[in-house]
C-alpha positions as CSV (number, residue, x, y, z in Angstrom):
1,M,75.0,-51.2,-57.7
2,M,74.0,-53.6,-60.4
3,E,71.2,-52.8,-62.8
4,T,68.1,-54.4,-61.4
5,N,64.5,-54.0,-62.4
6,Y,61.8,-54.0,-59.8
7,I,58.1,-54.2,-60.5
8,T,55.2,-52.9,-58.5
9,L,52.0,-54.9,-58.8
10,T,48.6,-53.2,-59.5
11,K,45.1,-54.3,-60.1
12,E,45.9,-53.9,-63.8
13,N,48.9,-56.1,-64.0
14,I,48.5,-58.7,-61.1
15,A,46.6,-61.2,-63.3
16,N,49.7,-61.7,-65.4
17,E,52.3,-61.3,-62.8
18,H,53.5,-63.7,-60.1
19,I,53.6,-63.0,-56.4
20,C,56.9,-64.7,-55.6
21,C,55.7,-67.4,-53.2
22,A,54.0,-70.7,-54.4
23,F,53.9,-69.7,-58.1
24,S,55.2,-73.1,-59.2
25,D,53.5,-75.1,-56.4
26,K,50.5,-76.9,-58.1
27,K,49.0,-78.0,-54.7
28,C,48.7,-74.4,-53.6
29,K,47.1,-73.1,-56.8
30,D,43.8,-72.1,-55.0
31,S,45.7,-70.6,-52.1
32,Y,47.8,-68.6,-54.5
33,E,44.7,-67.2,-56.2
34,L,43.2,-66.3,-52.7
35,K,46.3,-64.3,-51.9
36,K,46.0,-62.4,-55.3
37,E,42.3,-61.6,-54.5
38,W,43.4,-60.4,-51.0
39,L,46.0,-58.1,-52.6
40,K,43.6,-56.7,-55.2
41,K,41.3,-55.5,-52.4
42,E,44.2,-54.2,-50.3
43,F,45.5,-52.1,-53.2
44,D,42.5,-49.8,-52.6
45,N,43.9,-49.2,-49.1
46,G,47.3,-48.0,-50.4
47,Y,48.9,-51.4,-50.1
48,V,52.2,-52.0,-52.1
49,F,53.6,-55.2,-53.4
50,R,57.0,-54.7,-55.1
51,R,59.3,-57.4,-56.4
52,I,62.3,-58.1,-58.5
53,D,61.3,-58.5,-62.2
54,E,62.3,-62.2,-62.4
55,R,60.9,-65.6,-61.3
56,A,62.3,-65.3,-57.8
57,K,61.3,-64.8,-54.2
58,V,62.6,-61.2,-53.7
59,F,59.9,-58.8,-52.6
60,I,58.5,-56.4,-50.1
61,E,54.9,-55.7,-49.0
62,Y,53.8,-52.7,-47.1
63,G,50.9,-50.3,-46.6
64,P,49.4,-47.7,-44.2
65,A,49.6,-49.1,-40.6
66,E,46.0,-48.0,-39.9
67,K,44.8,-50.4,-42.6
68,A,47.2,-53.3,-41.7
69,W,45.9,-56.7,-40.9
70,V,48.1,-56.7,-37.8
71,P,47.1,-55.9,-34.1
72,V,49.4,-52.9,-33.8
73,N,48.6,-49.2,-33.1
74,A,50.9,-47.1,-35.4
75,P,49.1,-44.0,-36.7
76,N,50.8,-42.4,-39.7
77,Y,53.4,-45.2,-40.1
78,L,53.8,-47.6,-43.0
79,M,53.7,-51.2,-41.9
80,I,56.0,-53.7,-43.6
81,N,54.0,-56.9,-43.8
82,C,56.2,-59.3,-45.7
83,F,59.8,-58.8,-46.8
84,W,61.8,-61.6,-48.4
85,V,65.1,-62.1,-50.3
86,S,65.8,-65.8,-50.8
87,G,68.6,-68.1,-52.0
88,Q,71.1,-66.9,-54.6
89,Y,69.6,-63.4,-54.4
90,K,70.8,-62.8,-50.9
91,G,73.8,-60.5,-50.4
92,C,73.2,-58.6,-53.7
93,G,71.7,-55.5,-52.3
94,H,68.1,-56.3,-53.0
95,G,66.9,-56.1,-49.4
96,K,68.4,-52.6,-49.0
97,A,67.0,-51.5,-52.4
98,L,63.5,-52.7,-51.6
99,L,63.6,-51.2,-48.0
100,Q,64.9,-47.9,-49.5
101,S,61.9,-47.9,-51.8
102,A,59.5,-48.2,-48.8
103,I,61.4,-45.4,-46.9
104,D,61.2,-43.2,-50.0
105,D,57.4,-43.9,-50.2
106,A,57.1,-43.1,-46.5
107,R,58.9,-39.8,-46.9
108,A,56.9,-38.8,-50.0
109,Q,53.6,-39.5,-48.0
110,G,54.8,-37.5,-45.0
111,K,54.7,-40.6,-42.8
112,A,56.2,-40.8,-39.2
113,G,58.2,-43.8,-40.2
114,L,58.1,-47.6,-40.9
115,V,57.0,-50.3,-38.4
116,T,57.0,-54.1,-38.6
117,V,56.5,-57.1,-36.4
118,A,59.3,-59.6,-36.2
119,G,60.5,-62.5,-34.0
120,T,62.7,-61.3,-31.1
121,S,64.9,-64.1,-32.3
122,K,64.3,-65.4,-35.8
123,F,60.6,-66.6,-36.3
124,H,59.4,-68.6,-39.2
125,F,57.8,-66.5,-42.0
126,M,58.9,-63.2,-40.4
127,S,61.5,-60.7,-41.3
128,D,65.1,-61.1,-40.1
129,T,65.2,-59.0,-36.9
130,K,69.0,-58.6,-36.8
131,W,69.2,-57.4,-40.4
132,L,66.5,-54.8,-39.7
133,L,68.3,-53.5,-36.6
134,R,71.4,-53.1,-38.7
135,Q,69.4,-51.0,-41.2
136,G,68.5,-48.5,-38.4
137,F,65.2,-50.1,-37.0
138,Q,64.8,-50.0,-33.2
139,T,63.0,-52.4,-30.9
140,I,60.0,-50.5,-29.5
141,E,58.2,-53.3,-27.6
142,K,58.8,-56.9,-26.9
143,L,56.2,-59.6,-26.0
144,P,57.2,-62.3,-23.5
145,Y,56.4,-65.1,-26.0
146,G,58.8,-64.0,-28.7
147,F,57.6,-61.1,-30.8
148,S,59.2,-57.7,-31.2
149,L,57.8,-54.5,-32.6
150,L,60.4,-52.6,-34.6
151,S,60.3,-49.1,-36.0
152,L,62.4,-46.8,-38.2
153,K,61.3,-43.3,-37.4
154,L,61.5,-40.6,-40.0
155,N,60.0,-38.0,-37.6
156,P,61.8,-38.3,-34.3
157,A,59.0,-36.5,-32.5
158,A,56.3,-39.0,-33.6
159,P,54.8,-41.2,-30.9
160,D,56.0,-44.8,-30.7
161,P,53.9,-47.5,-32.2
162,S,52.6,-50.2,-29.8
163,F,51.1,-53.7,-29.8
164,N,47.3,-53.8,-29.2
165,D,46.2,-55.1,-25.8
166,C,44.7,-58.3,-27.4
167,V,48.2,-59.8,-28.0
168,L,49.8,-59.1,-24.7
169,S,49.0,-62.4,-22.9
170,G,50.2,-64.9,-25.6
171,E,47.0,-66.8,-25.1
172,C,43.9,-67.3,-27.1
173,P,40.3,-67.5,-25.6
174,D,39.7,-71.1,-26.5
175,K,41.8,-73.4,-24.3
176,D,40.8,-76.8,-25.7
177,G,43.2,-78.5,-28.2
178,I,44.6,-76.8,-31.2
179,V,43.4,-73.3,-32.3
180,V,44.8,-71.8,-35.5
181,Y,44.4,-68.2,-36.7
182,Y,45.2,-67.5,-40.3
183,T,44.6,-65.1,-43.2
184,H,45.0,-65.2,-47.0
185,R,48.0,-62.9,-46.7
186,C,50.1,-65.9,-47.6
187,P,49.6,-68.2,-50.6
188,F,50.5,-71.3,-48.6
189,T,48.1,-71.0,-45.7
190,E,44.7,-72.1,-47.0
191,F,46.1,-75.4,-48.5
192,H,48.1,-76.3,-45.4
193,V,45.6,-75.3,-42.8
194,R,42.5,-76.7,-44.4
195,G,44.2,-79.8,-45.8
196,S,47.4,-81.0,-44.0
197,L,46.5,-79.7,-40.5
198,V,43.0,-81.0,-40.5
199,S,44.1,-84.5,-41.3
200,A,47.1,-84.3,-38.9
201,A,44.9,-83.3,-36.0
202,K,42.3,-85.9,-36.9
203,S,44.9,-88.7,-36.9
204,K,46.1,-87.6,-33.4
205,D,42.5,-87.2,-32.2
206,I,43.2,-83.6,-31.0
207,P,40.4,-81.1,-31.2
208,L,41.0,-78.4,-33.9
209,R,39.4,-75.0,-34.3
210,I,40.3,-73.0,-37.4
211,I,39.7,-69.3,-37.2
212,E,40.1,-67.5,-40.5
213,L,40.5,-63.7,-40.0
214,E,38.4,-62.4,-42.8
215,S,38.6,-58.6,-42.2
216,M,41.1,-56.0,-41.2
217,E,39.1,-55.4,-38.0
218,Q,39.2,-59.1,-37.0
219,A,43.0,-59.2,-37.7
220,Q,43.6,-56.1,-35.7
221,N,41.8,-57.7,-32.7
222,A,43.5,-61.2,-33.0
223,P,45.3,-62.7,-30.0
224,T,48.5,-63.0,-32.1
225,P,50.7,-60.4,-34.0
226,A,51.4,-63.1,-36.6
227,T,48.1,-63.0,-38.5
228,I,49.4,-65.0,-41.5
229,F,49.5,-68.1,-39.4
230,T,49.6,-68.8,-35.6
231,L,49.0,-72.1,-33.8
232,F,47.9,-72.2,-30.2
233,Y,47.6,-75.4,-28.1
234,N,45.4,-75.5,-25.0
235,G,45.2,-71.7,-25.1
236,K,49.0,-71.0,-25.3
237,F,51.0,-69.7,-28.2
238,V,53.1,-72.4,-29.9
239,T,54.4,-71.3,-33.3
240,T,54.1,-69.2,-36.5
241,D,55.7,-72.0,-38.5
242,L,53.2,-73.3,-41.2
243,S,55.2,-76.5,-41.5
244,V,53.6,-77.7,-38.2
245,C,50.5,-78.5,-40.3
246,L,52.4,-81.6,-41.4
247,E,51.8,-84.6,-39.1
248,G,55.4,-85.3,-38.0
249,R,56.1,-81.6,-37.3
250,L,52.8,-81.2,-35.4
251,S,53.7,-83.9,-32.9
252,K,57.1,-82.3,-32.3
253,A,55.7,-78.8,-31.8
254,L,53.0,-80.0,-29.4
255,D,55.5,-82.1,-27.4
256,C,57.8,-79.2,-27.0
257,D,54.9,-77.0,-25.8
258,S,53.6,-79.4,-23.2
259,G,57.1,-80.1,-21.9
260,E,57.8,-76.4,-21.1
């Protein structure tokens, strides 16, 4: 195994350390700071952000599932929230090393295991399901509109985690036009939702309702397991892909949805 340094962010060092995504994207500077603020608060809840000690997008985020901003019931599990190894860093063992650090943490804390939400087939901005299954995760529950709940049990007798009832239908309460749910868990969301999407919806004359999930409780009761970003159209789930905020992509996504 090559010599690699990883760094764990804390309240003390986060001001001077990057958070992997959007650190060189000037447009998203405010969004980037909002994610840092979100992290600082979550560190008090046992949240962990660990990354390679380089200017690269190689990191894992996880914390106690009870405190996760995700509508999942998983007492005494650690929830992996975001987990990314990009570009030239793929295939070098970083994913396995970062995952092992989370497993070691879970064991040290006497946790039942790890849990994460992923796309049943690959979803944008979500972990690679096939890779996780190869690392020993198992599919515990599938939603008909494309999400899977995966877990890696350390205690075989522990109860299975489950999705909360609020996500089972794949629909949101508001059935008129575009409805977006998002959080500051990602440094790209604020800029693209409040900027790109607002102007794209306006130019197409489609009603748009933006719901920012501002607390753990709101996120745990959201109608989507993808609380970073989810777009619904006329009440039905469409996508977790933030690039639909761009005008050309939005038309395509809504056309696909209405044609099904």
